[in-house]
C-alpha positions as CSV (number, residue, x, y, z in Angstrom):
1,M,-3.6,-12.6,30.9
2,G,-1.8,-10.4,28.5
3,L,-2.1,-10.9,24.6
4,Y,0.8,-10.6,22.8
5,N,4.7,-10.4,23.1
6,Y,7.2,-7.7,22.8
7,V,9.5,-9.0,20.1
8,T,12.7,-6.9,21.7
9,D,15.3,-7.8,19.0
10,F,14.5,-6.7,15.7
11,S,14.7,-3.5,14.2
12,V,14.3,-2.3,10.4
13,N,13.7,1.1,8.7
14,C,9.6,1.5,7.7
15,P,9.7,0.7,3.7
16,K,7.9,4.1,3.7
17,C,9.2,6.8,5.5
18,G,12.7,5.3,6.4
19,D,12.0,5.5,10.1
20,L,13.3,3.6,12.6
21,I,10.8,1.1,13.8
22,K,11.7,-1.1,16.6
23,D,8.3,-1.6,18.3
24,F,7.2,-4.9,17.4
25,Q,4.1,-6.9,19.5
26,T,3.3,-10.1,18.6
27,K,0.6,-13.0,19.0
28,D,2.0,-15.9,18.0
29,S,2.2,-18.4,21.4
30,S,3.8,-21.5,19.7
31,L,7.4,-21.7,22.0
32,N,5.6,-18.5,24.5
33,T,3.3,-17.5,26.7
34,L,1.0,-14.4,25.4
35,Y,1.6,-12.3,28.7
36,L,3.6,-8.9,27.8
37,N,6.5,-10.7,28.2
38,E,9.9,-9.7,25.9
39,V,10.7,-12.7,23.2
40,S,13.0,-12.9,20.7
41,F,12.0,-12.7,16.7
42,K,13.9,-16.4,16.5
43,T,11.3,-17.8,18.5
44,V,7.9,-16.5,16.5
45,N,6.9,-16.9,13.1
46,S,5.1,-13.6,12.9
47,F,5.1,-10.4,14.3
48,H,3.7,-6.3,14.1
49,T,3.4,-2.7,14.3
50,F,3.0,0.5,12.9
51,C,5.2,3.4,12.2
52,N,4.9,6.4,14.4
53,K,5.5,8.9,11.8
54,C,4.0,7.6,8.7
55,H,1.7,5.4,9.8
56,L,2.4,2.0,7.9
57,W,1.0,-1.0,9.3
58,I,4.2,-3.5,8.8
59,D,3.6,-6.9,9.8
60,V,6.7,-9.5,9.6
61,K,6.5,-13.2,8.3
62,I,9.0,-16.3,8.7
63,K,9.8,-17.4,5.4
64,T,11.2,-20.8,6.1
65,R,14.2,-21.9,8.9
66,P,14.5,-24.1,11.8
67,I,14.8,-21.9,15.0
68,E,18.2,-22.0,15.6
69,E,19.3,-20.8,12.4
70,R,17.1,-17.8,11.7
71,T,18.1,-14.1,11.1
72,K,16.2,-11.1,9.9
73,E,16.6,-12.2,6.3
74,D,14.6,-15.1,6.9
75,Y,11.4,-12.6,7.6
76,D,8.9,-11.1,4.8
77,I,8.0,-7.8,5.4
78,I,4.4,-7.1,4.8
79,T,2.8,-3.2,5.1
80,S,-0.4,-1.8,4.2
81,E,-2.1,1.6,4.6
82,F,-4.7,2.9,7.2
């Protein structure tokens, strides 16, 4: 059994270096089984990745909005250095 799913329809520029980031993973299993599936960002409450260029960790979390109305602007981007 996989430990996460891939978020395939979300991209953002890295807040630190500006590189395009589009390879996100999620461990949110509220609507999707965690089994290396491709899921929409609209179906999860949080997902994460890191920037391959500057190594900034990026967490993306939903602010608030019903699932059928969510857009990219409904998510906060939280970063940390490693």
